PyMOL Python script that loads the backbone (N, CA, C, O; Angstrom):
from pymol import cmd

cmd.read_pdbstr("""\
ATOM      1  N   MET A   1    -127.266 -25.152  30.618  1.00  0.00           N
ATOM      2  CA  MET A   1    -125.841 -25.049  30.336  1.00  0.00           C
ATOM      3  C   MET A   1    -125.216 -26.422  30.217  1.00  0.00           C
ATOM      4  O   MET A   1    -125.579 -27.378  30.903  1.00  0.00           O
ATOM      5  N   SER A   2    -124.260 -26.465  29.313  1.00  0.00           N
ATOM      6  CA  SER A   2    -123.589 -27.749  28.993  1.00  0.00           C
ATOM      7  C   SER A   2    -122.566 -28.032  30.163  1.00  0.00           C
ATOM      8  O   SER A   2    -122.202 -27.169  30.962  1.00  0.00           O
ATOM      9  N   VAL A   3    -122.184 -29.234  30.166  1.00  0.00           N
ATOM     10  CA  VAL A   3    -121.225 -29.716  31.174  1.00  0.00           C
ATOM     11  C   VAL A   3    -119.944 -29.043  31.043  1.00  0.00           C
ATOM     12  O   VAL A   3    -119.347 -28.665  32.051  1.00  0.00           O
ATOM     13  N   TRP A   4    -119.425 -28.843  29.742  1.00  0.00           N
ATOM     14  CA  TRP A   4    -118.115 -28.206  29.587  1.00  0.00           C
ATOM     15  C   TRP A   4    -118.121 -26.756  30.083  1.00  0.00           C
ATOM     16  O   TRP A   4    -117.108 -26.296  30.609  1.00  0.00           O
ATOM     17  N   LEU A   5    -119.265 -26.000  29.927  1.00  0.00           N
ATOM     18  CA  LEU A   5    -119.331 -24.679  30.487  1.00  0.00           C
ATOM     19  C   LEU A   5    -119.298 -24.662  31.933  1.00  0.00           C
ATOM     20  O   LEU A   5    -118.719 -23.740  32.507  1.00  0.00           O
ATOM     21  N   TRP A   6    -119.924 -25.691  32.646  1.00  0.00           N
ATOM     22  CA  TRP A   6    -119.766 -25.664  34.120  1.00  0.00           C
ATOM     23  C   TRP A   6    -118.358 -26.060  34.512  1.00  0.00           C
ATOM     24  O   TRP A   6    -117.864 -25.556  35.520  1.00  0.00           O
ATOM     25  N   ILE A   7    -117.675 -26.938  33.776  1.00  0.00           N
ATOM     26  CA  ILE A   7    -116.312 -27.216  34.162  1.00  0.00           C
ATOM     27  C   ILE A   7    -115.419 -26.004  33.955  1.00  0.00           C
ATOM     28  O   ILE A   7    -114.518 -25.776  34.763  1.00  0.00           O
ATOM     29  N   LEU A   8    -115.640 -25.187  32.865  1.00  0.00           N
ATOM     30  CA  LEU A   8    -114.920 -23.980  32.649  1.00  0.00           C
ATOM     31  C   LEU A   8    -115.135 -22.967  33.788  1.00  0.00           C
ATOM     32  O   LEU A   8    -114.202 -22.373  34.328  1.00  0.00           O
ATOM     33  N   VAL A   9    -116.463 -22.808  34.124  1.00  0.00           N
ATOM     34  CA  VAL A   9    -116.767 -21.907  35.316  1.00  0.00           C
ATOM     35  C   VAL A   9    -116.101 -22.367  36.621  1.00  0.00           C
ATOM     36  O   VAL A   9    -115.598 -21.560  37.403  1.00  0.00           O
ATOM     37  N   GLY A  10    -116.116 -23.654  36.824  1.00  0.00           N
ATOM     38  CA  GLY A  10    -115.493 -24.245  38.019  1.00  0.00           C
ATOM     39  C   GLY A  10    -113.977 -23.953  38.072  1.00  0.00           C
ATOM     40  O   GLY A  10    -113.409 -23.528  39.077  1.00  0.00           O
ATOM     41  N   VAL A  11    -113.399 -24.212  36.935  1.00  0.00           N
ATOM     42  CA  VAL A  11    -111.898 -23.996  36.877  1.00  0.00           C
ATOM     43  C   VAL A  11    -111.581 -22.487  37.030  1.00  0.00           C
ATOM     44  O   VAL A  11    -110.635 -22.126  37.730  1.00  0.00           O
ATOM     45  N   ALA A  12    -112.337 -21.646  36.405  1.00  0.00           N
ATOM     46  CA  ALA A  12    -112.134 -20.125  36.584  1.00  0.00           C
ATOM     47  C   ALA A  12    -112.368 -19.708  37.996  1.00  0.00           C
ATOM     48  O   ALA A  12    -111.672 -18.824  38.496  1.00  0.00           O
ATOM     49  N   ALA A  13    -113.358 -20.331  38.692  1.00  0.00           N
ATOM     50  CA  ALA A  13    -113.607 -20.009  40.104  1.00  0.00           C
ATOM     51  C   ALA A  13    -112.455 -20.486  40.920  1.00  0.00           C
ATOM     52  O   ALA A  13    -112.011 -19.812  41.850  1.00  0.00           O
ATOM     53  N   PHE A  14    -111.987 -21.598  40.591  1.00  0.00           N
ATOM     54  CA  PHE A  14    -110.862 -22.198  41.414  1.00  0.00           C
ATOM     55  C   PHE A  14    -109.637 -21.294  41.308  1.00  0.00           C
ATOM     56  O   PHE A  14    -108.975 -21.039  42.314  1.00  0.00           O
ATOM     57  N   PHE A  15    -109.319 -20.798  40.092  1.00  0.00           N
ATOM     58  CA  PHE A  15    -108.110 -19.860  39.912  1.00  0.00           C
ATOM     59  C   PHE A  15    -108.340 -18.545  40.542  1.00  0.00           C
ATOM     60  O   PHE A  15    -107.416 -17.936  41.080  1.00  0.00           O
ATOM     61  N   ALA A  16    -109.573 -18.080  40.489  1.00  0.00           N
ATOM     62  CA  ALA A  16    -109.823 -16.801  41.164  1.00  0.00           C
ATOM     63  C   ALA A  16    -109.773 -16.946  42.672  1.00  0.00           C
ATOM     64  O   ALA A  16    -109.309 -16.027  43.346  1.00  0.00           O
ATOM     65  N   ALA A  17    -110.219 -18.029  43.219  1.00  0.00           N
ATOM     66  CA  ALA A  17    -110.183 -18.267  44.672  1.00  0.00           C
ATOM     67  C   ALA A  17    -108.687 -18.438  45.037  1.00  0.00           C
ATOM     68  O   ALA A  17    -108.258 -17.848  46.029  1.00  0.00           O
ATOM     69  N   SER A  18    -107.936 -19.152  44.345  1.00  0.00           N
ATOM     70  CA  SER A  18    -106.543 -19.283  44.746  1.00  0.00           C
ATOM     71  C   SER A  18    -105.764 -18.026  44.617  1.00  0.00           C
ATOM     72  O   SER A  18    -104.857 -17.777  45.412  1.00  0.00           O
ATOM     73  N   LEU A  19    -106.083 -17.217  43.638  1.00  0.00           N
ATOM     74  CA  LEU A  19    -105.437 -15.897  43.576  1.00  0.00           C
ATOM     75  C   LEU A  19    -105.775 -15.067  44.761  1.00  0.00           C
ATOM     76  O   LEU A  19    -104.864 -14.492  45.357  1.00  0.00           O
ATOM     77  N   LEU A  20    -106.991 -14.958  45.149  1.00  0.00           N
ATOM     78  CA  LEU A  20    -107.423 -14.217  46.276  1.00  0.00           C
ATOM     79  C   LEU A  20    -106.746 -14.703  47.557  1.00  0.00           C
ATOM     80  O   LEU A  20    -106.242 -13.897  48.339  1.00  0.00           O
ATOM     81  N   VAL A  21    -106.734 -16.033  47.771  1.00  0.00           N
ATOM     82  CA  VAL A  21    -106.135 -16.533  49.011  1.00  0.00           C
ATOM     83  C   VAL A  21    -104.618 -16.200  48.955  1.00  0.00           C
ATOM     84  O   VAL A  21    -104.062 -15.850  49.996  1.00  0.00           O
ATOM     85  N   GLY A  22    -103.947 -16.287  47.837  1.00  0.00           N
ATOM     86  CA  GLY A  22    -102.541 -15.971  47.716  1.00  0.00           C
ATOM     87  C   GLY A  22    -102.283 -14.520  48.060  1.00  0.00           C
ATOM     88  O   GLY A  22    -101.327 -14.224  48.777  1.00  0.00           O
ATOM     89  N   LEU A  23    -103.048 -13.668  47.604  1.00  0.00           N
ATOM     90  CA  LEU A  23    -102.894 -12.255  47.880  1.00  0.00           C
ATOM     91  C   LEU A  23    -103.173 -11.871  49.342  1.00  0.00           C
ATOM     92  O   LEU A  23    -102.567 -10.965  49.915  1.00  0.00           O
ATOM     93  N   PHE A  24    -104.146 -12.633  49.913  1.00  0.00           N
ATOM     94  CA  PHE A  24    -104.374 -12.449  51.358  1.00  0.00           C
ATOM     95  C   PHE A  24    -103.226 -12.947  52.191  1.00  0.00           C
ATOM     96  O   PHE A  24    -102.900 -12.292  53.180  1.00  0.00           O
ATOM     97  N   VAL A  25    -102.596 -14.030  51.881  1.00  0.00           N
ATOM     98  CA  VAL A  25    -101.502 -14.591  52.602  1.00  0.00           C
ATOM     99  C   VAL A  25    -100.304 -13.567  52.362  1.00  0.00           C
ATOM    100  O   VAL A  25     -99.608 -13.205  53.311  1.00  0.00           O
ATOM    101  N   ALA A  26    -100.106 -13.153  51.178  1.00  0.00           N
ATOM    102  CA  ALA A  26     -98.988 -12.189  50.930  1.00  0.00           C
ATOM    103  C   ALA A  26     -99.202 -10.855  51.709  1.00  0.00           C
ATOM    104  O   ALA A  26     -98.224 -10.303  52.212  1.00  0.00           O
ATOM    105  N   ALA A  27    -100.311 -10.381  51.811  1.00  0.00           N
ATOM    106  CA  ALA A  27    -100.648  -9.202  52.615  1.00  0.00           C
ATOM    107  C   ALA A  27    -100.270  -9.427  54.079  1.00  0.00           C
ATOM    108  O   ALA A  27     -99.630  -8.576  54.697  1.00  0.00           O
ATOM    109  N   ILE A  28    -100.651 -10.532  54.610  1.00  0.00           N
ATOM    110  CA  ILE A  28    -100.343 -10.863  56.056  1.00  0.00           C
ATOM    111  C   ILE A  28     -98.848 -10.976  56.217  1.00  0.00           C
ATOM    112  O   ILE A  28     -98.336 -10.428  57.193  1.00  0.00           O
ATOM    113  N   LEU A  29     -98.084 -11.645  55.341  1.00  0.00           N
ATOM    114  CA  LEU A  29     -96.660 -11.831  55.393  1.00  0.00           C
ATOM    115  C   LEU A  29     -95.952 -10.456  55.230  1.00  0.00           C
ATOM    116  O   LEU A  29     -94.944 -10.227  55.900  1.00  0.00           O
ATOM    117  N   ALA A  30     -96.425  -9.573  54.398  1.00  0.00           N
ATOM    118  CA  ALA A  30     -95.902  -8.254  54.234  1.00  0.00           C
ATOM    119  C   ALA A  30     -96.053  -7.428  55.492  1.00  0.00           C
ATOM    120  O   ALA A  30     -95.128  -6.719  55.889  1.00  0.00           O
ATOM    121  N   LYS A  31     -97.181  -7.511  56.105  1.00  0.00           N
ATOM    122  CA  LYS A  31     -97.375  -6.828  57.347  1.00  0.00           C
ATOM    123  C   LYS A  31     -96.472  -7.324  58.506  1.00  0.00           C
ATOM    124  O   LYS A  31     -95.905  -6.524  59.250  1.00  0.00           O
ATOM    125  N   LEU A  32     -96.357  -8.665  58.636  1.00  0.00           N
ATOM    126  CA  LEU A  32     -95.434  -9.231  59.621  1.00  0.00           C
ATOM    127  C   LEU A  32     -93.988  -8.814  59.304  1.00  0.00           C
ATOM    128  O   LEU A  32     -93.257  -8.429  60.216  1.00  0.00           O
ATOM    129  N   GLY A  33     -93.570  -8.880  58.061  1.00  0.00           N
ATOM    130  CA  GLY A  33     -92.206  -8.439  57.715  1.00  0.00           C
ATOM    131  C   GLY A  33     -91.977  -6.924  58.045  1.00  0.00           C
ATOM    132  O   GLY A  33     -90.896  -6.551  58.502  1.00  0.00           O
ATOM    133  N   GLN A  34     -92.957  -6.103  57.819  1.00  0.00           N
ATOM    134  CA  GLN A  34     -92.738  -4.668  58.040  1.00  0.00           C
ATOM    135  C   GLN A  34     -92.639  -4.455  59.557  1.00  0.00           C
ATOM    136  O   GLN A  34     -91.818  -3.640  59.978  1.00  0.00           O
ATOM    137  N   GLU A  35     -93.454  -5.163  60.437  1.00  0.00           N
ATOM    138  CA  GLU A  35     -93.433  -5.014  61.870  1.00  0.00           C
ATOM    139  C   GLU A  35     -92.090  -5.596  62.344  1.00  0.00           C
ATOM    140  O   GLU A  35     -91.515  -5.081  63.302  1.00  0.00           O
ATOM    141  N   PHE A  36     -91.605  -6.600  61.731  1.00  0.00           N
ATOM    142  CA  PHE A  36     -90.331  -7.204  62.237  1.00  0.00           C
ATOM    143  C   PHE A  36     -89.207  -6.330  61.985  1.00  0.00           C
ATOM    144  O   PHE A  36     -88.298  -6.227  62.808  1.00  0.00           O
ATOM    145  N   SER A  37     -89.219  -5.615  60.759  1.00  0.00           N
ATOM    146  CA  SER A  37     -88.091  -4.831  60.368  1.00  0.00           C
ATOM    147  C   SER A  37     -88.045  -3.651  61.262  1.00  0.00           C
ATOM    148  O   SER A  37     -86.959  -3.143  61.541  1.00  0.00           O
ATOM    149  N   GLU A  38     -89.194  -3.172  61.742  1.00  0.00           N
ATOM    150  CA  GLU A  38     -89.125  -1.975  62.734  1.00  0.00           C
ATOM    151  C   GLU A  38     -88.517  -2.308  64.057  1.00  0.00           C
ATOM    152  O   GLU A  38     -88.109  -1.407  64.789  1.00  0.00           O
ATOM    153  N   LEU A  39     -88.437  -3.619  64.405  1.00  0.00           N
ATOM    154  CA  LEU A  39     -87.913  -4.041  65.659  1.00  0.00           C
ATOM    155  C   LEU A  39     -86.321  -4.101  65.562  1.00  0.00           C
ATOM    156  O   LEU A  39     -85.664  -4.089  66.602  1.00  0.00           O
ATOM    157  N   ILE A  40     -85.747  -4.162  64.408  1.00  0.00           N
ATOM    158  CA  ILE A  40     -84.311  -4.245  64.312  1.00  0.00           C
ATOM    159  C   ILE A  40     -83.734  -2.855  64.215  1.00  0.00           C
ATOM    160  O   ILE A  40     -84.189  -2.013  63.441  1.00  0.00           O
ATOM    161  N   GLU A  41     -82.674  -2.634  65.059  1.00  0.00           N
ATOM    162  CA  GLU A  41     -82.046  -1.232  64.980  1.00  0.00           C
ATOM    163  C   GLU A  41     -80.732  -1.449  64.284  1.00  0.00           C
ATOM    164  O   GLU A  41     -79.939  -2.315  64.654  1.00  0.00           O
ATOM    165  N   PHE A  42     -80.518  -0.646  63.268  1.00  0.00           N
ATOM    166  CA  PHE A  42     -79.322  -0.701  62.474  1.00  0.00           C
ATOM    167  C   PHE A  42     -78.357   0.430  63.056  1.00  0.00           C
ATOM    168  O   PHE A  42     -78.814   1.561  63.221  1.00  0.00           O
ATOM    169  N   ASP A  43     -77.193   0.175  63.330  1.00  0.00           N
ATOM    170  CA  ASP A  43     -76.186   1.204  63.610  1.00  0.00           C
ATOM    171  C   ASP A  43     -75.438   1.642  62.412  1.00  0.00           C
ATOM    172  O   ASP A  43     -75.032   0.822  61.588  1.00  0.00           O
ATOM    173  N   PRO A  44     -75.243   2.928  62.293  1.00  0.00           N
ATOM    174  CA  PRO A  44     -74.472   3.422  61.152  1.00  0.00           C
ATOM    175  C   PRO A  44     -73.057   2.911  61.221  1.00  0.00           C
ATOM    176  O   PRO A  44     -72.533   2.734  62.321  1.00  0.00           O
ATOM    177  N   LEU A  45     -72.395   2.659  60.067  1.00  0.00           N
ATOM    178  CA  LEU A  45     -71.064   2.170  60.070  1.00  0.00           C
ATOM    179  C   LEU A  45     -70.035   3.156  60.804  1.00  0.00           C
ATOM    180  O   LEU A  45     -69.074   2.731  61.446  1.00  0.00           O
ATOM    181  N   GLU A  46     -70.307   4.404  60.658  1.00  0.00           N
ATOM    182  CA  GLU A  46     -69.482   5.428  61.290  1.00  0.00           C
ATOM    183  C   GLU A  46     -69.378   5.376  62.745  1.00  0.00           C
ATOM    184  O   GLU A  46     -68.335   5.676  63.327  1.00  0.00           O
ATOM    185  N   SER A  47     -70.545   4.964  63.400  1.00  0.00           N
ATOM    186  CA  SER A  47     -70.694   4.975  64.803  1.00  0.00           C
ATOM    187  C   SER A  47     -70.184   3.666  65.544  1.00  0.00           C
ATOM    188  O   SER A  47     -70.003   3.626  66.761  1.00  0.00           O
ATOM    189  N   SER A  48     -69.974   2.609  64.688  1.00  0.00           N
ATOM    190  CA  SER A  48     -69.569   1.356  65.372  1.00  0.00           C
ATOM    191  C   SER A  48     -68.082   1.374  65.500  1.00  0.00           C
ATOM    192  O   SER A  48     -67.386   1.815  64.585  1.00  0.00           O
ATOM    193  N   PRO A  49     -67.558   0.894  66.648  1.00  0.00           N
ATOM    194  CA  PRO A  49     -66.095   0.923  66.879  1.00  0.00           C
ATOM    195  C   PRO A  49     -65.362  -0.136  66.075  1.00  0.00           C
ATOM    196  O   PRO A  49     -65.892  -1.211  65.791  1.00  0.00           O
ATOM    197  N   LEU A  50     -64.169   0.186  65.729  1.00  0.00           N
ATOM    198  CA  LEU A  50     -63.370  -0.824  65.014  1.00  0.00           C
ATOM    199  C   LEU A  50     -62.848  -1.834  66.033  1.00  0.00           C
ATOM    200  O   LEU A  50     -62.442  -1.503  67.147  1.00  0.00           O
ATOM    201  N   THR A  51     -62.886  -3.126  65.565  1.00  0.00           N
ATOM    202  CA  THR A  51     -62.410  -4.152  66.491  1.00  0.00           C
ATOM    203  C   THR A  51     -60.860  -4.361  66.318  1.00  0.00           C
ATOM    204  O   THR A  51     -60.153  -4.735  67.254  1.00  0.00           O
ATOM    205  N   HIS A  52     -60.393  -4.101  65.091  1.00  0.00           N
ATOM    206  CA  HIS A  52     -58.999  -4.264  64.862  1.00  0.00           C
ATOM    207  C   HIS A  52     -58.481  -2.943  64.159  1.00  0.00           C
ATOM    208  O   HIS A  52     -59.196  -2.377  63.332  1.00  0.00           O
ATOM    209  N   PRO A  53     -57.320  -2.495  64.473  1.00  0.00           N
ATOM    210  CA  PRO A  53     -56.825  -1.319  63.752  1.00  0.00           C
ATOM    211  C   PRO A  53     -56.681  -1.730  62.287  1.00  0.00           C
ATOM    212  O   PRO A  53     -56.485  -2.913  62.010  1.00  0.00           O
ATOM    213  N   PRO A  54     -56.774  -0.773  61.324  1.00  0.00           N
ATOM    214  CA  PRO A  54     -56.668  -1.107  59.858  1.00  0.00           C
ATOM    215  C   PRO A  54     -55.447  -1.734  59.468  1.00  0.00           C
ATOM    216  O   PRO A  54     -55.463  -2.501  58.505  1.00  0.00           O
ATOM    217  N   GLY A  55     -54.395  -1.508  60.089  1.00  0.00           N
ATOM    218  CA  GLY A  55     -53.110  -2.114  59.581  1.00  0.00           C
ATOM    219  C   GLY A  55     -52.668  -3.407  60.232  1.00  0.00           C
ATOM    220  O   GLY A  55     -51.630  -3.966  59.876  1.00  0.00           O
ATOM    221  N   SER A  56     -53.407  -3.856  61.132  1.00  0.00           N
ATOM    222  CA  SER A  56     -53.030  -5.110  61.859  1.00  0.00           C
ATOM    223  C   SER A  56     -53.736  -6.339  61.285  1.00  0.00           C
ATOM    224  O   SER A  56     -54.877  -6.275  60.828  1.00  0.00           O
ATOM    225  N   LYS A  57     -52.994  -7.488  61.328  1.00  0.00           N
ATOM    226  CA  LYS A  57     -53.645  -8.694  60.923  1.00  0.00           C
ATOM    227  C   LYS A  57     -53.498  -9.719  62.010  1.00  0.00           C
ATOM    228  O   LYS A  57     -52.561  -9.609  62.801  1.00  0.00           O
ATOM    229  N   GLY A  58     -54.331 -10.681  62.106  1.00  0.00           N
ATOM    230  CA  GLY A  58     -54.163 -11.650  63.129  1.00  0.00           C
ATOM    231  C   GLY A  58     -53.037 -12.593  62.844  1.00  0.00           C
ATOM    232  O   GLY A  58     -52.780 -12.918  61.685  1.00  0.00           O
ATOM    233  N   SER A  59     -52.371 -13.034  63.850  1.00  0.00           N
ATOM    234  CA  SER A  59     -51.141 -13.912  63.661  1.00  0.00           C
ATOM    235  C   SER A  59     -51.543 -15.319  63.128  1.00  0.00           C
ATOM    236  O   SER A  59     -50.780 -15.925  62.375  1.00  0.00           O
ATOM    237  N   VAL A  60     -52.683 -15.816  63.497  1.00  0.00           N
ATOM    238  CA  VAL A  60     -53.152 -17.095  63.018  1.00  0.00           C
ATOM    239  C   VAL A  60     -53.415 -17.024  61.537  1.00  0.00           C
ATOM    240  O   VAL A  60     -53.075 -17.955  60.807  1.00  0.00           O
ATOM    241  N   ALA A  61     -54.043 -15.890  61.047  1.00  0.00           N
ATOM    242  CA  ALA A  61     -54.304 -15.734  59.652  1.00  0.00           C
ATOM    243  C   ALA A  61     -53.058 -15.667  58.872  1.00  0.00           C
ATOM    244  O   ALA A  61     -52.992 -16.214  57.771  1.00  0.00           O
ATOM    245  N   GLU A  62     -52.062 -15.025  59.386  1.00  0.00           N
ATOM    246  CA  GLU A  62     -50.763 -14.886  58.653  1.00  0.00           C
ATOM    247  C   GLU A  62     -50.119 -16.187  58.578  1.00  0.00           C
ATOM    248  O   GLU A  62     -49.561 -16.521  57.533  1.00  0.00           O
ATOM    249  N   GLU A  63     -50.149 -17.006  59.668  1.00  0.00           N
ATOM    250  CA  GLU A  63     -49.481 -18.293  59.726  1.00  0.00           C
ATOM    251  C   GLU A  63     -50.190 -19.280  58.685  1.00  0.00           C
ATOM    252  O   GLU A  63     -49.535 -20.077  58.014  1.00  0.00           O
ATOM    253  N   ARG A  64     -51.439 -19.175  58.612  1.00  0.00           N
ATOM    254  CA  ARG A  64     -52.146 -20.012  57.623  1.00  0.00           C
ATOM    255  C   ARG A  64     -51.796 -19.596  56.200  1.00  0.00           C
ATOM    256  O   ARG A  64     -51.595 -20.438  55.324  1.00  0.00           O
ATOM    257  N   LEU A  65     -51.728 -18.296  55.984  1.00  0.00           N
ATOM    258  CA  LEU A  65     -51.451 -17.800  54.754  1.00  0.00           C
ATOM    259  C   LEU A  65     -50.050 -18.156  54.214  1.00  0.00           C
ATOM    260  O   LEU A  65     -49.835 -18.436  53.035  1.00  0.00           O
ATOM    261  N   ILE A  66     -49.121 -18.119  55.185  1.00  0.00           N
ATOM    262  CA  ILE A  66     -47.729 -18.457  54.861  1.00  0.00           C
ATOM    263  C   ILE A  66     -47.625 -20.021  54.617  1.00  0.00           C
ATOM    264  O   ILE A  66     -46.933 -20.472  53.704  1.00  0.00           O
ATOM    265  N   ALA A  67     -48.268 -20.731  55.387  1.00  0.00           N
ATOM    266  CA  ALA A  67     -48.235 -22.251  55.269  1.00  0.00           C
ATOM    267  C   ALA A  67     -48.937 -22.707  53.939  1.00  0.00           C
ATOM    268  O   ALA A  67     -48.590 -23.736  53.360  1.00  0.00           O
ATOM    269  N   GLY A  68     -49.840 -21.973  53.530  1.00  0.00           N
ATOM    270  CA  GLY A  68     -50.534 -22.345  52.261  1.00  0.00           C
ATOM    271  C   GLY A  68     -51.603 -23.427  52.458  1.00  0.00           C
ATOM    272  O   GLY A  68     -52.113 -23.987  51.487  1.00  0.00           O
ATOM    273  N   ARG A  69     -51.922 -23.705  53.672  1.00  0.00           N
ATOM    274  CA  ARG A  69     -52.995 -24.746  53.972  1.00  0.00           C
ATOM    275  C   ARG A  69     -53.523 -24.475  55.317  1.00  0.00           C
ATOM    276  O   ARG A  69     -52.865 -23.788  56.099  1.00  0.00           O
ATOM    277  N   SER A  70     -54.677 -24.973  55.643  1.00  0.00           N
ATOM    278  CA  SER A  70     -55.315 -24.751  56.933  1.00  0.00           C
ATOM    279  C   SER A  70     -54.544 -25.508  58.034  1.00  0.00           C
ATOM    280  O   SER A  70     -53.972 -26.558  57.743  1.00  0.00           O
ATOM    281  N   ALA A  71     -54.509 -25.046  59.205  1.00  0.00           N
ATOM    282  CA  ALA A  71     -53.747 -25.711  60.230  1.00  0.00           C
ATOM    283  C   ALA A  71     -54.295 -27.006  60.663  1.00  0.00           C
ATOM    284  O   ALA A  71     -53.536 -27.868  61.106  1.00  0.00           O
ATOM    285  N   GLY A  72     -55.570 -27.201  60.565  1.00  0.00           N
ATOM    286  CA  GLY A  72     -56.201 -28.425  60.991  1.00  0.00           C
ATOM    287  C   GLY A  72     -56.190 -29.569  60.019  1.00  0.00           C
ATOM    288  O   GLY A  72     -56.582 -30.684  60.363  1.00  0.00           O
ATOM    289  N   LEU A  73     -55.731 -29.303  58.769  1.00  0.00           N
ATOM    290  CA  LEU A  73     -55.832 -30.301  57.722  1.00  0.00           C
ATOM    291  C   LEU A  73     -54.465 -30.757  57.401  1.00  0.00           C
ATOM    292  O   LEU A  73     -53.652 -29.949  56.952  1.00  0.00           O
ATOM    293  N   ARG A  74     -54.156 -31.980  57.596  1.00  0.00           N
ATOM    294  CA  ARG A  74     -52.826 -32.590  57.303  1.00  0.00           C
ATOM    295  C   ARG A  74     -52.970 -33.761  56.362  1.00  0.00           C
ATOM    296  O   ARG A  74     -53.705 -34.719  56.602  1.00  0.00           O
ATOM    297  N   LEU A  75     -52.253 -33.636  55.313  1.00  0.00           N
ATOM    298  CA  LEU A  75     -52.172 -34.733  54.387  1.00  0.00           C
ATOM    299  C   LEU A  75     -50.897 -35.528  54.507  1.00  0.00           C
ATOM    300  O   LEU A  75     -49.794 -34.984  54.447  1.00  0.00           O
ATOM    301  N   GLU A  76     -51.060 -36.808  54.674  1.00  0.00           N
ATOM    302  CA  GLU A  76     -49.857 -37.609  54.836  1.00  0.00           C
ATOM    303  C   GLU A  76     -49.773 -38.665  53.793  1.00  0.00           C
ATOM    304  O   GLU A  76     -48.818 -39.441  53.775  1.00  0.00           O
TER     305      GLU A  76
END
""", "prot")
cmd.dss("prot")
cmd.show_as("cartoon", "prot")
cmd.util.cbc("prot")
cmd.orient("prot")
């Protein structure tokens, strides 16, 4: 076999090996992600209590909105 054919076989083997290693790592990460997502418990939005009534706003937010700038930033 010629040298160029051996180089072509080597390059093809390198790409095949890197593809297999990538698929193997992806399978491991998919398994870890699936197991991790099973540990998280999501509460439905209907069952979570409201922290603020729908019609109320915070006084600090209103003051900043009226002032038109943030309270901590002062330009002189």
